[in-house]
Kinemage of the C-alpha trace (Angstrom):
@kinemage 1
@onewidth
@group {chain A} dominant
@subgroup {mainchain}
@vectorlist {calphas} color= white
{ca met a 1} P 118.361 85.075 79.251
{ca gln a 2} L 115.291 82.960 80.081
{ca arg a 3} L 113.005 85.733 78.907
{ca leu a 4} L 115.118 86.093 75.760
{ca val a 5} L 114.752 82.373 75.111
{ca leu a 6} L 110.989 82.577 75.308
{ca leu a 7} L 110.637 85.411 72.840
{ca ile a 8} L 112.964 84.063 70.182
{ca met a 9} L 110.458 81.331 69.437
{ca leu a 10} L 107.975 84.015 68.312
{ca ala a 11} L 109.564 83.948 64.904
{ca thr a 12} L 108.183 80.563 63.986
{ca leu a 13} L 104.657 81.074 65.265
{ca gly a 14} L 103.399 83.103 62.323
{ca phe a 15} L 103.239 82.237 58.651
{ca ala a 16} L 103.568 84.997 56.153
{ca gly a 17} L 103.222 84.304 52.596
{ca pro a 18} L 100.450 85.423 50.042
{ca val a 19} P 95.177 84.836 48.515
{ca leu a 20} L 92.747 85.800 45.781
{ca ala a 21} L 89.597 83.897 46.256
{ca glu a 22} L 86.614 82.658 44.447
{ca thr a 23} L 83.519 84.709 44.021
{ca gly a 24} L 81.135 81.856 43.239
{ca asp a 25} L 78.252 81.598 45.716
{ca arg a 26} L 79.314 84.948 47.227
{ca arg a 27} L 76.026 86.699 46.537
{ca gln a 28} L 73.709 83.761 47.174
{ca asp a 29} L 71.219 83.765 50.008
{ca asp a 30} L 72.726 82.598 53.295
{ca gln a 31} L 69.518 82.452 55.292
{ca asp a 32} L 68.906 79.382 57.432
{ca asp a 33} L 66.515 76.665 56.286
{ca pro a 34} L 64.993 75.346 59.529
{ca gly a 35} L 63.481 72.367 57.717
{ca ala a 36} L 66.823 70.938 56.597
{ca arg a 37} L 69.644 69.219 58.479
{ca glu a 38} L 72.082 71.879 57.409
{ca val a 39} L 75.010 73.429 59.204
{ca lys a 40} L 77.191 76.337 58.205
{ca val a 41} L 80.793 76.482 59.409
{ca met a 42} L 83.646 78.933 59.038
{ca val a 43} L 87.427 78.890 59.405
{ca arg a 44} L 89.234 82.189 60.075
{ca asn a 45} L 92.823 83.106 60.912
{ca leu a 46} L 92.839 86.531 62.598
{ca tyr a 47} L 96.599 87.189 62.109
{ca phe a 48} L 98.840 88.219 64.988
{ca gly a 49} L 99.456 91.582 63.354
{ca ala a 50} L 103.153 91.200 62.528
{ca asp a 51} L 105.770 88.851 61.148
{ca leu a 52} L 107.534 87.493 64.217
{ca ala a 53} L 110.727 86.449 62.429
{ca pro a 54} L 112.934 89.460 63.330
{ca ala a 55} L 113.210 88.197 66.922
{ca ile a 56} L 114.975 85.034 65.850
{ca ala a 57} L 117.329 86.891 63.535
{ca ala a 58} L 118.697 89.049 66.361
{ca lys a 59} L 122.289 88.210 67.349
{ca thr a 60} L 122.686 90.389 70.424
{ca leu a 61} L 120.459 91.465 73.285
{ca pro a 62} L 120.147 95.061 71.975
{ca glu a 63} L 119.184 93.687 68.549
{ca phe a 64} L 116.685 91.398 70.208
{ca ile a 65} L 115.068 94.192 72.207
{ca gly a 66} L 114.906 96.254 69.025
{ca ala a 67} L 113.231 93.351 67.205
{ca val a 68} L 110.591 92.961 69.908
{ca thr a 69} L 109.985 96.706 69.844
{ca gly a 70} L 109.542 96.611 66.073
{ca ile a 71} L 107.217 93.607 66.187
{ca phe a 72} L 104.861 95.283 68.629
{ca ala a 73} L 104.985 98.561 66.693
{ca thr a 74} L 103.906 96.635 63.588
{ca val a 75} L 101.087 95.023 65.549
{ca gln a 76} L 99.889 98.468 66.639
{ca ala a 77} L 100.093 99.784 63.072
{ca ser a 78} L 97.970 96.847 61.888
{ca ala a 79} L 94.959 98.392 63.693
{ca pro a 80} L 93.776 95.162 65.372
{ca ser a 81} L 90.476 96.625 66.535
{ca ala a 82} L 89.498 97.725 63.020
{ca arg a 83} L 90.669 94.481 61.444
{ca val a 84} L 88.854 92.265 63.916
{ca ala a 85} L 85.756 94.409 63.423
{ca ala a 86} L 85.973 93.606 59.708
{ca val a 87} L 86.060 89.899 60.554
{ca ala a 88} L 83.005 90.408 62.766
{ca glu a 89} L 81.290 91.901 59.731
{ca glu a 90} L 82.117 88.761 57.752
{ca ile a 91} L 80.680 86.547 60.485
{ca ala a 92} L 77.574 88.702 60.865
{ca ala a 93} L 76.930 88.480 57.117
{ca ala a 94} L 77.544 84.736 56.797
{ca lys a 95} L 75.991 83.674 60.137
{ca pro a 96} L 77.940 80.426 60.508
{ca asp a 97} L 76.727 78.052 63.199
{ca leu a 98} L 80.282 77.215 64.257
{ca val a 99} L 83.534 79.115 63.750
{ca gly a 100} L 87.071 77.801 64.152
{ca leu a 101} L 89.514 80.648 64.811
{ca gln a 102} L 93.306 80.685 64.693
{ca glu a 103} L 95.833 83.315 65.838
{ca val a 104} L 93.390 84.799 68.330
{ca ala a 105} L 96.145 86.858 69.905
{ca leu a 106} L 96.177 88.496 73.303
{ca trp a 107} L 98.841 91.216 73.563
{ca arg a 108} L 99.675 92.552 77.036
{ca ser a 109} L 102.341 94.826 78.491
{ca gln a 110} L 103.995 95.683 81.783
{ca leu a 111} L 105.741 98.891 82.890
{ca pro a 112} L 107.940 98.932 84.849
{ca pro a 113} L 109.261 95.464 84.014
{ca asp a 114} L 110.002 92.870 86.680
{ca phe a 115} L 111.756 90.310 84.454
{ca ala a 116} L 109.962 87.475 86.237
{ca pro a 117} L 110.794 83.989 84.934
{ca ala a 118} L 107.157 83.351 83.946
{ca pro a 119} L 105.005 85.671 81.785
{ca asn a 120} L 103.000 87.926 84.098
{ca ala a 121} L 102.145 91.157 82.244
{ca thr a 122} L 98.491 92.077 82.796
{ca thr a 123} L 97.847 95.373 80.992
{ca val a 124} L 95.766 94.426 77.972
{ca glu a 125} L 96.831 96.109 74.756
{ca phe a 126} L 94.781 94.042 72.278
{ca asp a 127} L 92.514 91.099 73.096
{ca phe a 128} L 91.353 89.828 69.719
{ca leu a 129} L 88.697 87.542 71.211
{ca gln a 130} L 87.018 90.228 73.315
{ca ile a 131} L 87.149 92.683 70.419
{ca leu a 132} L 85.475 90.136 68.145
{ca leu a 133} L 82.720 89.269 70.619
{ca ala a 134} L 81.974 92.944 71.289
{ca glu a 135} L 81.835 93.740 67.575
{ca leu a 136} L 79.452 90.843 66.994
{ca val a 137} L 77.164 92.104 69.748
{ca ala a 138} L 77.267 95.565 68.172
{ca arg a 139} L 75.952 93.958 64.974
{ca gly a 140} L 73.153 92.160 66.773
{ca glu a 141} L 74.845 88.755 66.578
{ca asp a 142} L 74.948 86.416 69.554
{ca tyr a 143} L 78.020 84.165 69.551
{ca glu a 144} L 79.427 82.324 72.529
{ca val a 145} L 82.841 80.830 73.215
{ca val a 146} L 82.728 77.042 73.235
{ca ala a 147} L 86.388 76.510 74.058
{ca val a 148} L 89.795 78.209 74.056
{ca his a 149} L 93.148 76.457 73.705
{ca val a 150} L 96.254 78.433 74.659
{ca thr a 151} L 99.259 77.354 72.634
{ca asn a 152} L 102.124 79.714 73.534
{ca asp a 153} L 102.340 82.379 76.234
{ca ile a 154} L 105.601 84.339 76.218
{ca glu a 155} L 107.021 87.675 77.339
{ca ala a 156} L 110.099 89.753 76.470
{ca pro a 157} L 111.578 93.242 76.926
{ca ala a 158} L 111.015 96.077 74.471
{ca leu a 159} L 111.756 99.784 74.351
{ca thr a 160} L 109.121 102.063 75.856
{ca pro a 161} L 107.174 104.447 73.595
{ca ala a 162} L 109.460 107.234 74.814
{ca gly a 163} L 112.542 105.251 73.866
{ca pro a 164} L 114.268 104.023 77.052
{ca cys a 165} L 114.390 100.356 77.977
{ca cys a 166} L 112.329 98.614 79.048
{ca arg a 167} L 108.752 97.579 79.219
{ca glu a 168} L 107.664 93.978 78.780
{ca ile a 169} L 105.468 92.723 75.958
{ca arg a 170} L 103.486 89.559 76.519
{ca phe a 171} L 102.102 87.533 73.639
{ca thr a 172} L 99.503 84.782 74.065
{ca asp a 173} L 98.334 82.709 71.105
{ca arg a 174} L 94.946 80.969 71.223
{ca glu a 175} L 92.698 78.777 69.133
{ca val a 176} L 88.964 79.270 69.670
{ca ile a 177} L 85.633 77.697 68.762
{ca leu a 178} L 82.582 79.966 68.629
{ca val a 179} L 78.965 78.846 68.378
{ca arg a 180} L 76.035 80.905 67.139
{ca ala a 181} L 73.793 81.166 70.169
{ca gly a 182} L 71.281 83.559 68.607
{ca arg a 183} L 69.313 80.913 66.726
{ca arg a 184} L 65.597 80.254 66.511
{ca his a 185} L 64.144 79.149 69.839
{ca arg a 186} L 63.061 75.787 68.417
{ca asp a 187} L 66.231 75.228 66.441
{ca pro a 188} L 69.017 74.904 69.029
{ca ile a 189} L 72.525 73.571 68.701
{ca glu a 190} L 73.367 71.047 71.414
{ca leu a 191} L 77.036 70.790 72.375
{ca ser a 192} L 78.845 68.149 74.402
{ca asn a 193} L 82.210 66.472 74.949
{ca val a 194} L 84.409 69.545 74.542
{ca gln a 195} L 88.048 68.467 74.222
{ca glu a 196} L 91.414 70.113 73.690
{ca gly a 197} L 94.888 68.772 73.120
{ca thr a 198} L 98.485 69.705 72.482
{ca phe a 199} L 100.311 67.800 69.766
{ca thr a 200} L 103.034 65.356 70.702
{ca ser a 201} L 104.900 66.364 67.540
{ca gln a 202} L 106.220 69.873 68.145
{ca leu a 203} L 108.904 72.112 66.679
{ca pro a 204} L 112.035 72.276 68.871
{ca leu a 205} L 114.052 75.462 68.601
{ca thr a 206} L 117.732 75.451 69.515
{ca leu a 207} L 118.449 78.852 70.981
{ca pro a 208} L 121.615 80.734 71.897
{ca gly a 209} L 123.501 78.984 74.646
{ca gly a 210} L 122.189 75.593 73.529
{ca leu a 211} L 118.806 76.027 75.195
{ca val a 212} L 115.845 74.353 73.505
{ca tyr a 213} L 112.320 75.720 73.417
{ca val a 214} L 109.524 73.482 72.138
{ca gln a 215} L 106.878 75.413 70.241
{ca lys a 216} L 103.340 74.312 71.071
{ca arg a 217} L 100.422 73.783 68.728
{ca gly a 218} L 97.194 71.944 69.385
{ca trp a 219} L 93.513 71.455 68.636
{ca leu a 220} L 89.957 71.846 69.948
{ca ser a 221} L 86.878 69.709 69.338
{ca val a 222} L 83.218 69.560 70.304
{ca asp a 223} L 80.400 67.121 69.557
{ca val a 224} L 77.337 68.752 68.025
{ca arg a 225} L 73.686 67.749 67.654
{ca leu a 226} L 71.713 69.804 65.172
{ca arg a 227} L 68.293 69.090 63.668
{ca gly a 228} L 68.577 65.399 64.458
{ca ala a 229} L 72.082 65.027 63.032
{ca gln a 230} L 75.300 64.584 65.004
{ca phe a 231} L 78.908 65.380 64.137
{ca arg a 232} L 82.240 66.345 65.655
{ca phe a 233} L 83.681 69.785 64.933
{ca ile a 234} L 87.479 70.137 65.147
{ca thr a 235} L 89.741 73.133 64.647
{ca ser a 236} L 93.526 73.412 64.571
{ca his a 237} L 96.487 75.468 63.355
{ca leu a 238} L 99.207 73.152 62.075
{ca glu a 239} L 102.932 73.853 61.972
{ca ile a 240} L 104.524 75.918 59.191
{ca glu a 241} L 105.488 74.487 55.810
{ca ala a 242} L 109.213 74.742 56.579
{ca ala a 243} L 108.733 72.177 59.362
{ca ala a 244} L 107.038 69.675 57.040
{ca pro a 245} L 107.776 66.429 58.959
{ca ile a 246} L 106.377 67.870 62.183
{ca gln a 247} L 103.348 69.332 60.426
{ca glu a 248} L 102.634 66.011 58.733
{ca gln a 249} L 102.826 64.198 62.072
{ca gln a 250} L 100.400 66.722 63.551
{ca gly a 251} L 97.971 65.928 60.733
{ca leu a 252} L 98.274 62.243 61.603
{ca glu a 253} L 97.631 63.072 65.255
{ca ile a 254} L 94.377 64.764 64.266
{ca val a 255} L 93.313 61.670 62.331
{ca ala a 256} L 94.277 59.280 65.149
{ca gly a 257} L 93.065 61.568 67.940
{ca pro a 258} L 89.990 63.817 67.847
{ca ala a 259} L 88.938 62.555 64.399
{ca ala a 260} L 88.934 58.930 65.597
{ca thr a 261} L 85.161 58.759 66.048
{ca arg a 262} L 82.187 57.118 64.402
{ca leu a 263} L 80.539 60.503 64.151
{ca pro a 264} L 80.817 62.516 60.947
{ca val a 265} L 83.700 64.982 61.307
{ca ile a 266} L 84.042 68.584 60.175
{ca phe a 267} L 87.681 69.656 60.451
{ca val a 268} L 88.481 73.347 59.897
{ca cys a 269} L 92.066 74.501 60.003
{ca asp a 270} L 94.894 76.682 58.901
{ca ser a 271} L 96.758 73.625 57.655
{ca asn a 272} L 99.826 75.411 56.255
{ca ser a 273} L 99.684 72.630 53.634
{ca arg a 274} L 98.975 73.722 50.068
{ca ala a 275} L 95.873 72.127 48.591
{ca asp a 276} L 97.470 71.970 45.130
{ca gly a 277} L 99.949 69.379 46.398
{ca thr a 278} L 103.057 71.529 45.880
{ca gly a 279} L 103.867 71.823 49.575
{ca thr a 280} L 103.736 69.293 52.387
{ca ala a 281} L 102.013 65.904 52.407
{ca thr a 282} L 99.527 66.876 55.132
{ca tyr a 283} L 96.696 67.782 52.755
{ca ala a 284} L 97.055 64.518 50.826
{ca gly a 285} L 97.189 62.666 54.133
{ca leu a 286} L 93.836 64.065 55.186
{ca leu a 287} L 92.309 63.016 51.876
{ca gly a 288} L 93.818 59.564 52.325
{ca ala a 289} L 92.200 59.350 55.760
{ca gly a 290} L 88.766 59.724 54.191
{ca phe a 291} L 88.255 63.477 54.365
{ca glu a 292} L 86.858 65.404 51.425
{ca asp a 293} L 87.771 68.982 50.690
{ca thr a 294} L 84.538 70.992 50.736
{ca trp a 295} L 86.003 73.726 48.557
{ca phe a 296} L 87.154 71.304 45.873
{ca glu a 297} L 83.778 69.542 45.917
{ca arg a 298} L 82.054 72.779 44.969
{ca his a 299} L 84.796 74.480 42.934
{ca pro a 300} L 87.117 71.904 41.335
{ca his a 301} L 88.409 74.427 38.800
{ca asn a 302} L 88.773 77.415 41.139
{ca pro a 303} L 91.960 77.619 43.264
{ca gly a 304} L 90.174 79.440 46.111
{ca leu a 305} L 93.422 80.988 47.351
{ca thr a 306} L 93.552 82.033 51.009
{ca cys a 307} L 97.087 83.148 51.900
{ca cys a 308} L 98.870 85.559 52.283
{ca gln a 309} L 98.883 89.360 52.190
{ca asp a 310} L 101.866 91.593 52.990
{ca glu a 311} L 102.919 91.827 56.612
{ca asn a 312} L 101.580 95.375 56.896
{ca leu a 313} L 98.327 94.417 55.102
{ca arg a 314} L 98.546 97.526 52.911
{ca asn a 315} L 99.095 95.884 49.516
{ca glu a 316} L 96.587 97.288 47.008
{ca glu a 317} L 96.102 94.032 45.104
{ca ser a 318} L 95.607 90.721 46.840
{ca lys a 319} L 98.774 88.627 46.940
{ca phe a 320} L 97.179 85.304 47.769
{ca asp a 321} L 99.016 82.479 46.041
{ca arg a 322} L 98.012 79.333 47.928
{ca arg a 323} L 95.031 77.644 49.574
{ca ile a 324} L 95.862 76.446 53.062
{ca asp a 325} L 92.713 77.369 55.039
{ca leu a 326} L 90.532 74.294 54.781
{ca ile a 327} L 87.117 72.923 55.687
{ca met a 328} L 87.401 69.146 55.504
{ca leu a 329} L 84.469 66.756 55.849
{ca arg a 330} L 84.241 63.058 56.597
{ca gly a 331} L 80.914 61.255 56.862
{ca arg a 332} L 77.510 61.129 55.253
{ca ser a 333} L 77.038 64.719 54.256
{ca gln a 334} L 76.628 66.881 51.183
{ca val a 335} L 78.483 70.095 50.406
{ca leu a 336} L 75.885 72.655 49.364
{ca arg a 337} L 77.991 75.780 49.181
{ca ala a 338} L 81.511 77.055 49.837
{ca arg a 339} L 82.894 80.553 49.538
{ca val a 340} L 85.882 82.670 50.512
{ca val a 341} L 85.501 85.856 52.584
{ca gly a 342} L 87.866 88.703 53.353
{ca asp a 343} L 89.558 88.615 49.964
{ca glu a 344} L 87.882 91.499 48.152
{ca pro a 345} L 89.139 95.121 48.242
{ca asp a 346} L 85.787 96.366 49.508
{ca glu a 347} L 86.171 94.149 52.594
{ca arg a 348} L 89.219 96.074 53.791
{ca thr a 349} L 89.069 98.457 56.727
{ca val a 350} L 88.406 102.169 56.358
{ca gly a 351} L 92.152 102.620 56.736
{ca gly a 352} L 92.792 100.386 53.744
{ca leu a 353} L 94.021 97.300 55.617
{ca trp a 354} L 93.078 93.746 54.743
{ca pro a 355} L 91.260 92.118 57.687
{ca ser a 356} L 93.998 89.493 57.958
{ca asp a 357} L 96.892 88.104 55.985
{ca his a 358} L 94.566 85.135 55.352
{ca ala a 359} L 91.086 84.869 53.914
{ca gly a 360} L 88.302 82.950 55.609
{ca val a 361} L 86.220 80.114 54.210
{ca val a 362} L 82.525 79.427 54.826
{ca ala a 363} L 80.755 76.186 53.877
{ca arg a 364} L 77.146 75.089 54.097
{ca leu a 365} L 76.678 71.347 54.565
{ca arg a 366} L 73.654 69.042 54.574
{ca leu a 367} L 74.005 66.343 57.207
{ca gln a 368} L 72.608 62.806 57.342
{ca arg a 369} L 71.314 61.134 60.463
């Protein structure tokens, strides 16, 4: 039952819901200007590979095991290695100095199962972070991990590939900051004061038997010195739209926590808050706290949609219908360029899959001392 409790919460971790994106600035030169105090940043949700909701809809243990089996089968069918390679291609083309990543999943399995009370499967099925780093190296790009924040780490039984029960599937969700290490020798990025945190405001799930599981979400930050300018870079993945009060409190925690600094702040996130104001109040709250929306600064008449494709990522036409992946800026800086990536049909994998159910956003900023 304890293992069942842990897996049911999978259903609320993902957010599925449709992205078309702008094409302005897409073809412009992205080469670095070493004489300017400029920084390029990116936000990218890698997508777990499946909608996790069927686990919570299960009413019996057999239904639950079947749901877990189906979830992992969908993950496998999403071709994580090919999809993450497509994201590596986006990063290699854009060459952002810093990248904030969400849904950097680590899927592991165990056979035979031991039904231990704590997740302990060790056989790696898909490690999105290691795939991404390897694909970047294969493209001649040198990126290093600045920090990793583990949000949820859970394990549950599933049918084996041959059919009998059971093997165990372990799911670990992570947020990650990457830094571009392969820069000019005389143009380094200096990093300090790496921090991570878990929100106080979390989504409690009442499970069968009256048990409560509290879903975890959090943030990462790092202070950056670049070409004489300093700023704080923050990344996060806020709670889903359906849990609006909790999501809004998490936004306030960002403002009162890692963003409470005299340094300029660049905040990249999957906010799950629609930038057109039709969803939660989180987006408006960030604006009210002094942040500017880099996309809107450059493209006030372009919706720049970033979410979401079909669960199986095989839809022919993009189904994006909202902008929730944001690059927010507070401080003395200028937005030079902003563009969406991963939203065009020619950016899909050879197998015809979109790289993620989200698009990514890249912004070039000019910083003041």
